[in-house]
C-alpha positions in Angstrom: -44.8 -62.3 51.2 -41.2 -63.1 52.5 -39.9 -59.7 51.3 -42.9 -57.9 52.8 -42.2 -59.5 56.2 -38.5 -58.6 56.0 -39.3 -55.0 54.9 -41.9 -54.5 57.6 -39.4 -55.9 60.2 -36.8 -53.5 59.0 -38.9 -50.4 59.1 -40.8 -51.4 62.3 -37.5 -52.0 64.1 -36.0 -48.7 62.9 -39.1 -46.8 64.1 -39.3 -48.6 67.4 -35.6 -48.2 68.1 -35.6 -44.5 67.4 -38.9 -43.7 69.2 -40.5 -46.0 71.7 -37.5 -48.0 72.9 -35.7 -44.8 73.9 -38.1 -44.8 76.8 -37.5 -48.4 77.7 -33.8 -48.4 78.4 -32.6 -50.7 81.1 -29.2 -49.9 82.7 -28.8 -47.3 80.0 -29.1 -49.8 77.2 -31.8 -50.4 74.6 -32.2 -53.5 72.5 -30.9 -53.7 68.9 -34.0 -55.1 67.1 -32.2 -55.0 63.8 -29.4 -57.2 65.1 -31.9 -59.6 66.7 -33.6 -60.1 63.3 -30.2 -60.5 61.5 -29.1 -63.1 64.0 -32.4 -65.1 63.7 -32.2 -64.9 59.9 -28.6 -66.1 59.8 -29.3 -69.0 62.2 -31.9 -70.2 59.7 -30.6 -69.3 56.3 -26.8 -69.4 56.6 -23.8 -67.1 56.2 -24.6 -65.7 52.8 -28.2 -64.8 53.6 -27.1 -63.6 57.0 -24.5 -61.3 55.5 -26.9 -60.0 52.9 -29.6 -59.1 55.5 -26.9 -57.7 57.8 -25.8 -55.4 54.9 -29.3 -54.2 54.1 -30.3 -53.7 57.8 -27.0 -52.0 58.6 -27.2 -49.7 55.6 -30.8 -48.7 56.6 -29.7 -48.1 60.1 -26.7 -46.0 58.9 -28.9 -44.0 56.5 -31.7 -43.3 59.0 -30.2 -43.0 62.5 -26.4 -43.2 62.4 -23.7 -40.6 62.1 -21.3 -42.7 60.1 -22.4 -44.3 56.8 -21.0 -47.8 56.5 -20.3 -48.5 60.2 -23.4 -50.6 60.9 -23.2 -52.1 57.5 -19.8 -53.7 58.3 -20.8 -54.7 61.8 -24.1 -56.3 61.0 -22.9 -57.9 57.8 -19.9 -59.4 59.7 -22.1 -60.7 62.5 -24.7 -62.1 60.0 -21.9 -64.0 58.3 -20.3 -65.3 61.5 -23.7 -66.4 63.0 -24.7 -67.9 59.6 -21.5 -70.1 59.7 -23.2 -72.0 62.6 -26.5 -72.5 60.8 -26.2 -76.3 60.8 -24.4 -76.7 64.1 -27.3 -76.0 66.5 -30.7 -77.3 67.2 -33.0 -74.5 66.2 -35.8 -75.9 68.3 -33.9 -75.2 71.5 -34.9 -71.7 72.6 -31.6 -71.2 74.5 -29.6 -71.3 71.3 -30.9 -67.9 70.0 -30.6 -66.3 73.4 -27.0 -67.4 73.8 -26.2 -66.6 70.2 -27.7 -63.1 70.5 -25.7 -62.5 73.7 -22.4 -63.4 71.9 -23.4 -61.7 68.6 -24.2 -58.5 70.4 -20.8 -58.5 72.0 -19.1 -59.2 68.7 -21.2 -56.5 66.9 -20.2 -53.9 69.5 -16.5 -54.9 69.4 -16.6 -54.5 65.6 -18.3 -51.2 66.1 -15.6 -50.0 68.6 -12.7 -51.3 66.5 -14.0 -49.4 63.4 -14.6 -46.1 65.3 -11.2 -46.4 66.8 -9.7 -46.7 63.3 -11.8 -43.7 62.3 -10.2 -41.7 65.1 -13.2 -41.4 67.3 -12.0 -42.2 70.8 -13.9 -44.5 73.1 -12.8 -46.1 76.3 -12.9 -49.9 75.8 -13.8 -50.9 79.4 -16.5 -48.3 79.7 -18.0 -49.3 76.3 -18.0 -53.0 77.2 -19.5 -52.6 80.8 -21.9 -49.7 80.2 -23.1 -50.4 76.7 -22.2 -53.8 75.4 -23.1 -56.1 78.3 -26.4 -54.5 79.2 -27.4 -54.5 75.5 -26.3 -58.2 75.1 -28.4 -59.2 78.1 -31.4 -57.1 76.9 -31.2 -58.7 73.4 -30.8 -62.2 74.8 -33.9 -61.7 77.0 -35.9 -60.4 74.1 -35.1 -63.5 72.1 -37.5 -65.5 74.3 -40.2 -63.0 73.3 -39.6 -63.0 69.5 -37.9 -66.3 68.6 -41.1 -68.5 68.8 -42.9 -66.4 66.2 -39.8 -66.2 64.0 -39.3 -70.0 64.3 -42.9 -70.7 63.3 -42.6 -68.3 60.3 -39.3 -69.8 59.3 -40.4 -73.5 59.5 -44.1 -73.5 58.6 -45.1 -69.9 57.7 -44.3 -67.3 55.1 -40.5 -67.5 55.7 -40.5 -71.3 55.4 -38.6 -73.5 53.0 -39.5 -73.0 49.4 -40.9 -69.6 49.9 -38.7 -67.1 48.1 -41.1 -64.4 47.0 
């Protein structure tokens, strides 16, 4: 059941991001549902699991909606690993933790993204990218954490994603 939930989250997020959420942009930004799930996962299951899920979700995003294969893999895997390093350092019961973590993780993800496309030779103005894309997306993701985190918390502590449930 655990793998089914993760798979449904992956494909549901991809479909929503590429269709419906295009119409719900705020300040030109749309949420990154895949990143939200990777951050939640890493907060609960640590750096290795966060990096694994970041790799899988990033690869799926690259294959289905991105121009560059491997770009989102590196970004989401790196963020999953970094967030997972803090697994035991926060109280997961506090709903401000995922909001703040998502805000910072979105900024880190987008800085990774910008750094990689700069190395690839695709020019992007840093200030414009930060102010017009990164900050609005980080705020959007942080706000959505209040909507999604409660359900994820319940699933991760008592439900199908809980301890001892590996299948």
